[in-house]
DOLUMPA-392197 format. One line per 4 residues: their letters; for each residue x, z, y of C-alpha. Coordinates in steps of 0.05 Angstrom, whole numbers. Layout:
BEGIN
a) X Z Y  ...
//
This chain:
BEGIN
mkrn) 1246 2903 2073  1231 2830 2061  1259 2784 2115  1220 2723 2137
tpsp) 1263 2661 2127  1243 2596 2161  1226 2542 2110  1262 2474 2109
qagy) 1195 2443 2128  1192 2486 2190  1262 2465 2209  1245 2393 2198
alll) 1182 2398 2240  1222 2429 2297  1272 2372 2293  1216 2320 2296
viff) 1186 2355 2356  1253 2351 2391  1257 2277 2374  1188 2265 2404
lvlt) 1205 2304 2468  1269 2265 2478  1234 2199 2465  1177 2217 2512
slvl) 1228 2231 2566  1260 2164 2553  1192 2131 2555  1178 2161 2624
fatf) 1247 2143 2648  1241 2072 2624  1172 2065 2655  1195 2089 2724
aevg) 1257 2046 2720  1217 1985 2703  1168 1999 2759  1226 1998 2807
rsag) 1250 1932 2781  1183 1898 2772  1176 1878 2844  1222 1818 2833
lgak) 1200 1801 2762  1140 1771 2731  1091 1818 2697  1103 1786 2629
ddrr) 1178 1794 2632  1169 1864 2658  1127 1884 2597  1175 1851 2548
teal) 1234 1888 2578  1198 1954 2577  1177 1944 2504  1248 1926 2483
llae) 1278 1986 2518  1228 2032 2483  1241 2000 2416  1316 2007 2423
nglq) 1310 2080 2444  1265 2094 2384  1316 2060 2338  1373 2103 2365
lakg) 1334 2166 2350  1315 2141 2281  1388 2123 2265  1409 2194 2282
qfra) 1353 2222 2239  1373 2175 2182  1445 2200 2182  1420 2272 2181
eiar) 1373 2257 2122  1429 2224 2082  1475 2284 2094  1419 2331 2074
igpv) 1413 2300 2004  1479 2329 1981  1510 2314 1913  1473 2262 1873
rpde) 1482 2224 1808  1476 2147 1807  1414 2151 1763  1376 2197 1811
aegm) 1400 2167 1877  1343 2117 1887  1288 2169 1882  1323 2217 1929
lraa) 1337 2161 1979  1264 2140 1979  1243 2212 1991  1291 2216 2050
lshl) 1265 2151 2080  1193 2176 2078  1213 2225 2133  1232 2167 2178
swtt) 1162 2139 2184  1132 2167 2248  1096 2149 2312  1102 2179 2381
pegq) 1042 2221 2405  1025 2167 2455  1029 2114 2400  1077 2071 2441
vrva) 1133 2073 2390  1128 2073 2315  1186 2075 2266  1188 2056 2192
aeiv) 1244 2055 2141  1248 2023 2073  1295 2000 2018  1303 1924 2025
pdsv) 1268 1891 1966  1313 1868 1909  1374 1903 1940  1379 1960 1890
ektd) 1439 1958 1843  1446 2012 1790  1497 2023 1736  1522 2085 1699
rafs) 1580 2084 1749  1547 2074 1817  1484 2062 1858  1476 2018 1919
arvr) 1419 1992 1962  1405 1965 2031  1361 2004 2079  1323 1974 2137
ivst) 1299 2015 2197  1249 1983 2244  1228 2010 2311  1167 1976 2342
aaps) 1142 1986 2414  1081 1956 2448  1067 1997 2511  1025 1944 2545
gter) 1004 1900 2488  1071 1863 2486  1106 1880 2420  1181 1883 2411
rava) 1223 1906 2351  1293 1934 2343  1321 1932 2272  1382 1963 2238
eyqv) 1406 1954 2167  1451 2000 2126  1489 1996 2060  1478 2060 2021
ttls) 1520 2075 1959  1548 2130 1916  1618 2100 1925  1666 2129 1975
rhfl) 1660 2104 2047  1732 2078 2042  1706 2021 1998  1655 1996 2049
favs) 1704 1962 2096  1752 1903 2091  1802 1943 2130  1795 2017 2149
tpgd) 1841 2070 2176  1831 2138 2209  1897 2124 2244  1929 2061 2273
lhly) 1921 1987 2257  1976 1937 2272  1962 1863 2268  2026 1823 2271
gapy) 2017 1748 2277  1957 1714 2248  1924 1753 2191  1853 1732 2177
vagd) 1800 1784 2159  1729 1768 2137  1691 1833 2136  1683 1896 2176
lfvg) 1738 1941 2204  1742 2014 2224  1799 2040 2266  1802 2114 2283
gkmt) 1866 2111 2323  1902 2058 2363  1898 1983 2349  1954 1936 2369
vdnc) 1956 1860 2362  2018 1818 2369  2029 1742 2366  2096 1751 2330
tdyg) 2105 1770 2258  2164 1805 2226  2188 1776 2159  2243 1827 2146
tgkv) 2305 1791 2170  2275 1764 2234  2213 1750 2276  2175 1686 2289
rtsf) 2121 1671 2340  2056 1652 2306  1987 1659 2334  1939 1718 2342
ssin) 1896 1745 2286  1823 1728 2270  1769 1778 2252  1704 1750 2225
ghla) 1664 1814 2224  1648 1878 2261  1699 1925 2291  1681 1999 2297
tass) 1734 2039 2333  1737 2108 2362  1787 2086 2415  1766 2059 2483
qytv) 1823 2008 2486  1869 1966 2445  1938 1938 2461  1956 1864 2463
tert) 2028 1841 2463  2040 1768 2481  2109 1742 2467  2151 1681 2484
escr) 2175 1629 2434  2235 1673 2419  2189 1733 2407  2214 1769 2468
vsrt) 2159 1810 2502  2122 1770 2555  2070 1821 2573  2033 1879 2542
ytvp) 1965 1902 2567  1904 1940 2543  1832 1916 2542  1767 1953 2526
tatp) 1741 1947 2455  1670 1937 2481  1688 1864 2496  1744 1845 2447
gpgf) 1772 1776 2460  1844 1775 2486  1892 1779 2428  1846 1745 2378
vtpp) 1835 1673 2358  1768 1695 2330  1748 1762 2361  1708 1814 2323
twqd) 1640 1839 2343  1645 1909 2371  1603 1962 2336  1587 2034 2354
pagv) 1629 2078 2307  1577 2134 2308  1572 2168 2241  1636 2138 2212
rltp) 1681 2192 2183  1738 2176 2135  1762 2238 2097  1824 2226 2054
idvr) 1815 2226 1979  1851 2285 1947  1892 2241 1901  1939 2297 1882
sivq) 1883 2340 1854  1854 2281 1815  1920 2265 1781  1944 2336 1771
kwdg) 1883 2354 1730  1923 2318 1675  1985 2360 1687  2010 2387 1620
awnr) 1968 2339 1579  2031 2322 1540  2031 2394 1513  1958 2397 1489
neye) 1948 2414 1416  1893 2363 1406  1941 2306 1417  1984 2282 1359
qyck) 2057 2269 1378  2089 2202 1366  2164 2199 1373  2231 2183 1341
rdnr) 2246 2240 1294  2310 2270 1267  2326 2281 1194  2286 2346 1196
gkct) 2224 2310 1221  2227 2338 1292  2219 2296 1355  2284 2278 1388
sntt) 2286 2284 1463  2294 2228 1514  2276 2173 1465  2241 2108 1479
iand) 2184 2081 1437  2190 2006 1443  2152 1947 1414  2203 1944 1357
gppe) 2202 2019 1349  2193 2065 1289  2133 2068 1242  2107 2130 1279
lpan) 2078 2082 1332  2058 2016 1300  2018 1964 1339  1943 1979 1339
rnaq) 1952 2053 1327  1882 2082 1319  1890 2154 1341  1900 2187 1409
gviv) 1965 2221 1421  2027 2236 1462  2085 2188 1467  2146 2235 1470
gnls) 2194 2198 1516  2183 2129 1545  2135 2074 1522  2158 2002 1528
lngr) 2117 1944 1501  2133 1870 1506  2087 1819 1476  2049 1870 1435
sltv) 1980 1900 1428  1964 1974 1425  1895 2004 1412  1884 2078 1419
ygdl) 1819 2113 1401  1821 2168 1453  1869 2183 1510  1940 2156 1512
ivng) 1991 2205 1541  2061 2182 1557  2111 2239 1568  2159 2193 1606
dmtl) 2157 2124 1637  2113 2066 1614  2131 1992 1617  2081 1939 1595
enst) 2103 1867 1594  2059 1811 1567  2021 1863 1527  1951 1891 1516
vtvq) 1933 1965 1515  1862 1985 1498  1834 2056 1498  1768 2068 1464
ppgr) 1713 2086 1477  1704 2068 1550  1720 2124 1598  1784 2145 1564
aivv) 1849 2154 1603  1921 2131 1603  1966 2185 1632  2039 2172 1650
kgsa) 2084 2231 1668  2136 2185 1699  2130 2116 1731  2089 2057 1706
ifkg) 2110 1984 1709  2063 1926 1693  2092 1855 1691  2075 1788 1661
nvti) 2007 1779 1630  1979 1848 1619  1908 1867 1596  1889 1940 1602
ngti) 1828 1984 1606  1815 2057 1619  1832 2097 1681  1907 2102 1693
ytfg) 1939 2165 1722  2012 2161 1741  2053 2221 1765  2109 2174 1790
dltl) 2112 2106 1823  2070 2045 1805  2095 1973 1802  2049 1914 1789
sgni) 2078 1844 1780  2041 1790 1743  1971 1775 1719  1939 1844 1710
atns) 1872 1833 1676  1831 1895 1686  1769 1926 1717  1801 1995 1724
tfys) 1826 2045 1775  1900 2063 1779  1917 2132 1810  1989 2147 1829
lgna) 2024 2206 1862  2082 2161 1882  2089 2095 1918  2059 2029 1895
tvee) 2092 1960 1898  2052 1897 1887  2092 1832 1876  2068 1766 1847
msnp) 2004 1799 1824  1935 1772 1810  1875 1797 1772  1849 1739 1729
rqns) 1793 1778 1696  1727 1748 1719  1680 1790 1762  1730 1848 1762
tlvi) 1768 1888 1814  1832 1927 1807  1832 1990 1849  1898 2024 1867
itdg) 1894 2094 1897  1960 2126 1915  1983 2190 1948  2044 2152 1972
kiev) 2057 2085 2006  2035 2016 1985  2073 1952 1998  2044 1883 1981
arnn) 2099 1832 1989  2134 1773 1956  2070 1744 1928  2064 1668 1916
ayed) 2124 1654 1961  2130 1587 1995  2068 1559 1962  2015 1522 2002
tpkr) 1956 1543 1958  1940 1617 1965  1939 1663 1904  1876 1705 1897
idaf) 1882 1780 1885  1817 1817 1868  1837 1887 1887  1825 1946 1933
fysn) 1886 1982 1958  1882 2055 1981  1943 2095 2007  1946 2165 2035
qemk) 2010 2149 2074  2024 2078 2096  2002 2007 2079  2042 1944 2093
iygn) 2018 1875 2070  2059 1812 2082  2035 1741 2087  2094 1706 2119
fsni) 2127 1665 2065  2078 1698 2016  2010 1665 2012  1953 1709 1986
eihg) 1879 1722 1990  1857 1794 1978  1785 1798 1955  1770 1872 1963
gvys) 1795 1915 2019  1850 1962 2044  1853 2034 2070  1910 2077 2096
psvs) 1924 2125 2154  1971 2069 2179  1957 1996 2164  2004 1939 2183
lyaa) 1986 1867 2167  2037 1810 2177  2021 1736 2173  2041 1666 2194
kghv) 2000 1603 2187  2009 1538 2150  2068 1511 2112  2132 1551 2102
kkgl) 2194 1527 2066  2256 1562 2042  2317 1552 2086  2390 1567 2077
fgpi) 2386 1629 2122  2313 1649 2111  2243 1620 2114  2229 1561 2160
fdva) 2160 1563 2193  2118 1508 2223  2125 1541 2291  2101 1482 2332
nqdr) 2032 1481 2300  2016 1555 2297  1966 1556 2354  1935 1490 2332
lppe) 1923 1510 2260  1855 1539 2242  1848 1614 2229  1836 1600 2155
aarl) 1908 1573 2150  1934 1644 2153  1980 1661 2095  1947 1730 2090
kify) 1872 1732 2085  1829 1792 2068  1757 1781 2046  1713 1841 2036
kedm) 1685 1840 1966  1615 1867 1968  1606 1854 1893  1653 1912 1879
iknp) 1596 1959 1900  1551 1926 1848  1604 1926 1793  1654 1982 1809
pegi) 1717 1989 1767  1722 2042 1714  1745 2109 1742  1732 2091 1815
ympg) 1730 2151 1861  1661 2175 1882  1651 2234 1929  1586 2255 1895
tlea) 1543 2244 1957  1508 2183 1986  1549 2144 2037  1517 2098 2089
kelg) 1549 2043 2130  1513 2006 2186  1514 1931 2172  1484 1908 2238
gwvd) 1416 1894 2267  1374 1850 2313  1317 1851 2363  1256 1806 2367
//
């Protein structure tokens, strides 16, 4: 017997009816509430307040509907995302039966960015109310993209955020666990009292409180107390603007599955083997192919293949037409490695070390640890199952971003030590375990963002010089120096959404992040 199955349109109609019923209840509630208050207010102010309340209530309902519509789209390719987004937004144009509230949603003109790698656009939702001829509007804007939500924040963590000293962040933050701020920073062999941090952006947090630790000049605890996140202020030189975390969910990237899809690549028949060979022509084991190595791997080799053993290049150039597989460790120093055509991979069974002036393309997959030290010119994504260490690194390639995604820990330290002019690093750092970034005697600007289940940022301000027993800080001026004098600054790089690096992780669905809003 054929069973009657409700259509999606029927389900959608029921949802809209529920929206209208809820909004009607809110309209009545707001009207009665305003009647009670109107005795002491002028009629004009009374009507404006009522209209604003209705507009804000309508916007809240529309925002919930918007999140549901985005989730309903499901997997989408960058080239088809715009059409599906416009179709979803058409469901957000509605008016209450009484005509007191009307909602409209649109893609902001000239905000669409499309490449073969990603799609992004801004969406504006407007709720307008005019119950008594006085019109008020409540507006919200969202960033919608095919990139993972992890790349939409300057700093994000589903766990805890620790701000030690005076790090400066320009961009939005999401904290799913506890947040602690401290006016002392730890530089490894000691602590120094600095100033509190500065956040020039929104803070969305699932916690109702954060902890502030104020310390004496000797960094002994003076007092520790908690304050509500709804009114952040204590513990910040520049406090963030609190934002409702509704709809923010950060699911870890399955880095292990992404890297392990290349497991065994060094045994594939389609790859030619390059190695040091014995007198019978067979590959010897545990050998290293270096820049002065045998004729089996000359510079500018034009065929894909497997390096049997380790690959070490210093001051050389290697071009591979296809994938480059290293069945060992890889060390690149002052060298260039190019894989053609775009979209090819470099796979390293062991650890990978990049130092000096290195130019590289392709997506890099490392089964071991990752070390970056020097000028790494790339617009690529590095995946690692191990830990990542970043020292004295920058990305000099114009309009490019280096993305590091690890299943282990990331430490960014010993960068541009004791210098007064900050070094710029265009990079996004993602860790599935722990993130520590130091700006004490280091002096860096990260243009990108950071994500980890546990994020710790350390920073002092101003001039630091090298002393006999450790760094010497300008302690007396810490509170008087501006926030921008921090030796660790993180600037969210929105351009990365428009020009994402090769191989960047995309979940396959549309992701939306609220940017803010206003009323008028």
